[in-house]
Structures are given as structure tokens and as C-alpha cells.
C-alpha positions in Angstrom: -60.4 214.6 -6.2 -62.0 212.0 -3.9 -59.1 209.6 -4.5 -56.6 212.3 -3.6 -58.4 213.1 -0.4 -58.6 209.4 0.6 -54.9 209.0 -0.1 -54.1 212.1 1.9 -56.2 210.9 4.9 -54.5 207.4 4.7 -51.0 209.1 4.7 -52.0 211.2 7.8 -53.3 208.1 9.6 -50.1 206.1 8.9 -47.9 209.0 9.9 -50.0 209.4 13.1 -49.7 205.7 14.0 -45.9 205.7 13.4 -45.5 208.8 15.4 -47.6 207.4 18.3 -45.5 204.2 18.3 -42.3 206.3 18.3 -43.6 208.4 21.1 -44.6 205.3 23.1 -41.0 203.9 22.7 -39.5 207.3 23.7 -41.8 207.4 26.8 -40.9 203.8 27.6 -37.2 204.6 27.5 -37.7 207.7 29.7 -39.7 205.6 32.1 -37.1 202.8 32.2 -34.4 205.4 32.9 -36.4 206.9 35.7 -36.9 203.4 37.2 -33.2 202.6 36.8 -32.2 205.9 38.4 -34.7 205.3 41.2 -33.4 201.8 41.9 -29.8 203.1 41.7 -30.6 205.8 44.3 -32.4 203.3 46.5 -29.4 200.9 46.3 -27.0 203.6 47.1 -29.1 204.8 50.0 -29.4 201.2 51.3 -25.7 200.7 50.9 -24.9 203.9 52.9 -27.4 202.9 55.5 -26.0 199.4 55.8 -22.5 200.8 56.0 -23.5 203.2 58.8 -25.3 200.4 60.6 -22.2 198.2 60.3 -20.0 201.0 61.6 -22.2 201.5 64.6 -22.8 197.8 65.3 -19.4 196.4 64.4 -16.9 197.6 67.0 -14.0 196.8 64.6 -14.9 200.0 62.8 -13.3 201.7 65.8 -10.7 199.1 66.5 -7.0 198.4 65.8 -6.3 195.8 63.1 -5.6 193.1 65.7 -6.2 189.5 64.7 -7.4 186.9 67.1 -4.4 184.7 66.2 -2.1 187.4 67.5 -3.9 187.8 70.9 -1.9 187.0 74.0 -4.1 187.1 77.2 -2.0 187.3 80.3 -3.4 184.9 82.8 -1.8 182.5 85.2 -2.0 178.7 84.8 -0.7 176.4 82.2 0.3 177.1 78.6 -3.0 175.7 77.3 -5.3 177.9 75.3 -8.5 179.4 76.5 -11.5 181.1 74.9 -12.9 184.6 75.6 -16.5 185.7 75.4 -16.2 186.3 71.6 -15.2 182.8 70.9 -11.6 183.8 70.0 -8.8 181.5 71.1 -6.4 183.1 73.6 -2.9 182.1 74.5 -2.4 182.0 78.3 0.9 183.3 79.7 1.9 181.1 82.7 2.9 182.8 86.0 6.3 181.2 85.8 7.0 183.1 82.6 7.6 186.2 84.8 9.9 184.4 87.2 12.6 187.1 86.6 10.2 190.0 87.0 11.1 191.8 90.2 8.9 194.9 89.8 7.0 195.8 93.0 4.2 198.4 92.5 3.6 201.1 95.1 1.1 200.2 97.8 -1.2 203.2 97.3 -2.7 204.3 94.0 -2.7 208.1 93.5 -3.8 208.2 89.9 -5.6 205.7 87.7 -7.1 205.8 84.2 -8.8 202.9 82.4 -11.2 205.1 80.4 -14.2 203.2 81.9 -15.9 206.6 82.7 -15.5 207.7 79.1 -18.1 207.0 76.3 -16.9 204.8 73.5 -17.5 207.5 70.9 -15.7 210.3 72.9 -12.5 211.8 71.5 -10.5 213.4 74.3 -11.3 212.3 77.8 -11.8 214.8 80.6 -8.5 215.5 82.4 -6.4 215.1 79.2 -4.8 217.6 76.9 -3.1 217.2 73.5 -1.9 219.0 70.4 -2.8 216.0 68.3 -6.0 214.0 68.3 -7.4 210.9 70.1 -10.3 208.5 70.2 -11.7 206.1 72.7 -12.1 202.7 71.2 -12.7 199.0 72.1 -10.7 196.2 70.7 -11.9 192.8 69.8 -9.4 190.7 71.7 -8.6 192.9 74.6 -10.9 194.0 77.4 -12.0 197.5 78.3 -11.5 200.7 76.5 -8.4 202.1 75.0 -7.2 205.6 74.0 -6.0 205.7 70.4 -3.2 208.3 70.1 -3.6 209.8 66.7 -2.1 212.7 64.7 1.3 213.2 63.3 4.8 212.5 64.7 5.5 214.3 68.0 1.9 214.7 68.9 1.9 215.0 72.7 -0.8 213.6 75.1 -0.8 214.9 78.7 -2.9 213.4 81.5 -3.4 216.6 83.6 -4.9 214.7 86.5 -1.5 213.3 87.3 0.2 216.0 89.4 2.8 214.2 91.6 5.5 211.6 90.9 7.1 211.3 94.4 10.7 209.9 95.0 9.3 206.4 95.6 6.7 205.8 92.9 5.7 203.4 90.2 4.1 204.1 86.9 2.4 201.4 84.8 0.5 201.3 81.5 -0.6 199.0 78.8 0.4 199.8 75.2 -0.3 198.4 71.8 1.7 199.3 68.7 0.2 198.9 65.3 3.6 198.7 63.5 6.9 197.4 64.7 8.7 200.6 63.8 6.2 202.6 65.9 6.7 203.8 69.4 6.5 206.7 71.9 8.6 209.1 74.0 7.5 208.6 77.6 8.4 211.7 79.6 8.5 212.7 83.3 9.2 216.3 84.2 8.4 219.3 86.4 6.0 221.9 85.0 4.1 224.8 86.5 0.7 223.3 86.8 -1.1 226.6 86.2 0.4 227.1 82.8 0.8 223.6 81.4 1.7 223.6 77.8 1.6 220.9 75.2 5.1 220.7 73.8 7.0 217.4 73.4 10.3 219.1 74.4 9.0 220.3 77.8 11.0 217.6 79.6 14.2 219.6 78.7 13.1 222.2 81.3 13.6 219.7 84.1 12.9 216.0 83.6 13.6 212.8 81.6 12.5 211.4 78.3 12.6 207.7 77.4 12.6 207.0 73.7 10.8 203.7 73.0 11.3 203.2 69.3 10.9 200.2 67.1 14.7 199.6 67.0 16.0 201.0 70.3 15.4 202.4 73.7 17.3 205.4 75.0 16.9 207.8 78.0 18.1 211.4 78.5 17.7 213.6 81.5 17.8 217.4 81.9 18.0 220.1 84.5 16.5 223.3 83.0 17.9 223.6 79.4 21.0 221.6 80.2 21.4 217.8 79.5 22.8 215.9 82.5 22.8 212.3 81.2 22.1 210.3 78.1 22.0 206.5 78.2 23.5 204.2 75.6 21.2 203.2 72.8 20.0 199.7 73.4 19.0 197.9 70.2 18.1 194.6 71.9 14.5 195.6 72.4 13.8 195.4 68.7 12.8 191.8 69.1 10.2 192.8 71.8 8.5 195.2 69.4 8.7 192.8 66.5 7.2 190.0 68.5 4.5 192.1 70.0 3.1 194.1 67.1 -0.7 194.5 67.8 -0.3 192.8 71.1 -0.5 194.2 74.6 2.9 195.4 76.0 3.0 196.1 79.7 5.2 199.0 80.6 6.4 199.3 84.2 8.5 202.1 85.5 9.9 202.2 89.1 11.4 205.4 90.6 13.4 205.1 93.8 14.8 208.5 94.5 17.4 209.0 91.7 17.2 205.5 90.4 15.1 204.4 87.5 14.1 200.9 86.5 12.0 200.1 83.4 10.4 196.9 82.2 8.7 195.8 79.0 6.4 192.9 79.8 8.7 190.6 82.0 12.0 192.0 80.8 14.0 194.7 82.6 15.2 197.0 79.8 16.7 199.8 81.9 18.3 200.2 85.4 20.1 203.5 85.9 21.3 204.5 89.3 21.3 208.3 88.8 18.5 209.5 86.5 16.3 211.9 88.5 17.4 215.0 90.2 16.9 213.9 93.8 16.0 217.4 95.1 13.3 218.1 92.5 9.6 217.3 92.6 8.2 215.9 89.4 4.6 216.5 88.6 3.9 215.6 85.0 4.0 212.7 82.7 3.5 212.8 78.9 3.1 210.4 76.0 4.5 211.6 72.7 4.0 209.7 69.4 7.3 208.7 67.8 5.9 208.2 64.3 2.5 208.8 62.5 1.4 205.2 63.3 -1.4 205.0 65.9 -0.6 203.8 69.4 -3.1 202.5 71.9 -2.8 202.9 75.7 -4.9 202.1 78.8 -4.6 201.2 82.5 -2.4 204.1 83.4 -1.5 203.6 87.1 0.6 205.8 89.4 1.3 204.4 92.9 3.5 205.5 95.8 5.3 203.8 98.6 8.0 201.2 98.9 6.3 198.5 100.9 8.3 196.5 103.4 6.3 193.3 103.2 8.3 191.3 105.8 8.0 194.0 108.4 4.3 194.6 107.8 3.5 190.9 108.0 5.6 190.5 111.2 3.6 193.5 112.6 0.3 191.7 111.9 -1.1 192.9 108.5 -0.1 193.6 104.9 -2.3 194.7 102.1 -1.5 195.0 98.4 -3.2 195.9 95.1 -0.2 194.7 93.2 -1.7 191.2 92.8 -3.7 191.7 89.6 -6.5 189.7 88.1 -8.4 189.7 84.8 -11.7 191.6 85.0 -14.3 189.5 86.8 -12.0 186.5 86.9 -9.8 184.8 89.6 -6.9 184.2 87.2 -3.7 186.0 88.5 -1.9 188.1 85.9 1.7 187.1 85.5 3.0 190.6 86.3 2.0 189.9 89.9 4.9 187.5 90.2 7.3 190.1 91.9 4.8 190.8 94.7 4.0 187.1 95.2 7.7 186.3 95.4 8.3 188.8 98.1 5.3 187.6 100.1 6.6 184.0 99.8 10.1 185.1 100.9 8.6 186.9 104.0 6.7 183.7 104.9 9.7 181.5 104.4 11.8 183.8 106.6 9.5 182.9 109.6 8.3 179.3 109.2 6.0 179.7 112.2 4.0 182.6 110.6 0.5 181.8 109.6 -1.8 184.1 107.6 -5.3 184.6 106.5 -5.6 185.7 102.9 -8.6 188.0 102.2 -9.8 189.2 98.8 -11.5 192.5 98.3 -13.2 194.1 95.3 -14.6 197.5 94.3 -18.4 198.1 94.4 -19.0 197.6 90.6 -21.4 194.8 89.9 -23.6 192.6 92.0 -22.6 192.5 95.7 -23.1 188.7 96.2 -21.1 188.0 93.0 -18.3 190.3 94.2 -18.1 188.4 97.5 -17.9 185.1 95.7 -15.3 186.5 93.3 -13.2 187.8 96.2 -13.2 184.4 97.9 -12.1 182.7 94.7 -9.3 185.2 94.2 -8.0 184.6 97.7 -8.0 180.9 97.0 -6.0 181.6 93.7 -3.4 183.5 95.7 -3.1 180.6 98.2 -2.7 178.1 95.4 0.0 180.2 93.7 2.0 180.6 97.0 1.7 176.9 97.5 2.4 175.5 94.0 4.8 178.2 92.7 6.7 179.0 95.9 6.3 176.0 98.2 4.4 177.6 101.1 2.6 174.9 103.1 -1.2 174.9 102.7 -1.7 174.5 106.4 -0.1 177.9 107.0 -2.8 179.7 104.9 -6.5 180.2 105.2 -8.7 182.2 102.9 -11.8 184.4 102.9 -13.4 187.1 100.7 -15.2 190.3 101.7 -16.3 191.6 98.3 -16.9 195.4 98.5 -17.9 195.4 102.2 -14.7 196.8 103.6 -13.4 199.6 101.3 -10.3 201.6 102.2 -11.4 204.4 99.9 -14.7 205.7 98.6 -15.7 203.9 95.4 -16.5 207.2 93.7 -13.2 207.6 91.8 -11.0 205.4 89.6 -8.2 205.7 92.1 -10.5 204.7 95.0 -11.7 201.7 93.2 -8.1 200.7 92.3 -7.1 200.8 96.0 -10.2 198.8 97.0 -9.3 196.0 94.6 -6.7 194.4 96.9 -5.5 191.3 98.7 -5.0 191.4 102.4 -2.7 189.2 104.5 -3.5 189.0 108.2 -1.2 187.3 110.7 -3.2 184.6 112.6 -0.7 183.4 115.3 
């Protein structure tokens, strides 16, 4: 009996030890799984946090897929490369590249939009309306803020702050296409301002629509619900879009009463004598997406007037905001060629005429730096007139006033655009 009891106790002991070891192993596995799950959760959390941080700190998360190798910075000078603040190499477009560009912007800006007043995370800026969606973004290789036109085909984007396109007016804007087969309809029409609608066919009431597609350009004009003209389809612009995918395309439109001229970069792509109904007032412009591909726009500028440079210089003074510079730089943009050429022709027509060239800026930034910048810009204009057009140095002096002599209050985008100007004053 004693042997049986001892055997039974030994069996219980062995069973207990085995069970304890098994339990320890099970607990260890559970513990390991808990640790694994915890580490996995931490890793995921860290990855999400890193991703969010990257999206916030990396502006490319809100940028077009534009490579630095594709960047073309429009500055005057030689064909040498330059470097921007991000260390990216930029190709410089020489002033002479625009030697056939005869576009002359109006001498008074009545509407301007560069999105500088809009937060980088905002969607639709104040003063705009759309039936699609949009986003304000910054791009690695291009300065300033851009409006990304999003949504499906035929999404319309209407800048409601533009309420007048007079019979002598110019419209300019920068555009970046993300695909060569992308594009827009650009429309000018007359609409009752109190009940503006967002409909891409509104131009058919009374206006024009220019189809800028990847393969062609075409224009059609209407009086209410009745087509009056349709241009031939021009397929020659295909090369412009193919060569400038993800690059800045400067669009310039010039209305002179019934006549319409249009330029893409330095190339005139349209010149139609009778486009607009001369008796009608046009008060609306609209951008309409041609495809689902995103399009980026900025620097929308509407100006009025048809400056007679020669007459104004002969009378004693001429002022222009059509000579454009890169932001905070004294490099003249090549699209200024048309204005510079007319100024040079006016000076050549009267060899005795001498002028003082004065640069002016808006009030943004440091006052002393603005004054210095305005002086450098005036010198750049003198150099361009001398080297590019053969005007004798002795006939020109320069100065800069910075923001000390504004022609408009610096409280609006339009006012600032008018204050950024170059003045020519007769000195004899």
C-alpha cells in the first residue's frame, strides 16, 4: 500500500512538472505574440506618422510630377544654365528667342490673380466658382502658387472677380499640362453677373470658345444660341504641347475690338479679324478642362488700353508694366520683347530724344531692398535696349524708386501689379 501511494505521488509530481512546462511554453508563445503585435502596431503607427510628416514637409506631395530636367525658366541673357534656390539646374530662355513676339499688354491692369493671398492648403480661392474641384499647390521648379484644376472632363472654373473685357484688352496666364493630350477650353462671354452659372456651354449665349487640345486649336464664336464663326482646325500646335508637357506655357490673348490674336509662348497661333461682336460687352472668362488630366494655372492678368508709346514719349512720359521680371530678380522675361521693341522703335524715330528709365516695385518686402532692386531693373532695361536694339547708352540714364511712388494702393493684387512698372521720362 505504501509503494502504491509513493508511485501515485510520483506520477502526480511528474504530471504537474510536465503540465507546468507546457503552461510556461504556452504563456511564452502568448507573450511573444503580444510583443509581435505591439511592435507591429508601433511600426504601422510610426509609418503612418512618417508618411503624414512627409506629406506635410515635402511639397511634392501637393505638386505636379515635374522633373527638374524638364524645367525651363524664362529669363533674359545667354543660353547658359542657371541654378534656382533648390539647387535645380534651370535652362534660361534668351530675350532674342522672342524676337517675333509682337504682343503688347494693356497699360492698366484691371484684374490679377497669382494666388499669393491664398493658403497653400486651400481648395477653391475666394472669388472663384466651379462645378469641379481645385487645389492650391506649389511646384518644385516653378515659383509661386498654382491652382490645380481637377475633376472630370468639362469641369468649369470661373474667376468671378473678372467682370469686364473691354474692346481693347489683353488676357494672359501661365499654364502647365500634365499630359500632351490634355488641354482646356478658354472662353470669353457675356453673362448676367447676378446669376452666373457654371456651365461649360455658357459661351454659346454670346461669346467665344478657344479649344486648346493636345492635337489642335480651334475657335468658335456665338451670338445668343447661334454660331457665327468657326475657325479651321490647326494641328500645328501639337508640337508645342508635346515639347512643353510639365513645362510652363505662357498664353497671351489680345482683343482689339472685333480682332483676336492669341500666342502660346512666343508663337502666334491665331489672328482672326472678326471674332468678337463689336457692339457687345464681354464680362466673363472661364477655364474648362478638356480631359480628366490635371491642369495648373497662375498669373491670370487682364489689362486694358492700347498704349501709343511713341506719342506718350514725345509728350514727355511713358509708363509700362509690360516689362516683366522674375520675382525678386532683375532678369527680364523674354515675353517683354514686344514692349521693348516698340520702345526702341520710338527712340529710333527721334534720334535726339533722351530718356530717364525709372524702376518701381510694389510694397512687399524690405523697402531698401526694393529700392535697390528697382535700380537694378532699370539698368537691365537700359542694357537690353542698348545690346538688343542698338540704342546708344548716352541717350539713357537710370534710377529706381522702389515702392515710394505708387500709382495705386498696394492693398490689392491689381494695385500691386500696376505699381510694378518701368517709367520712361523725356529728359530733353
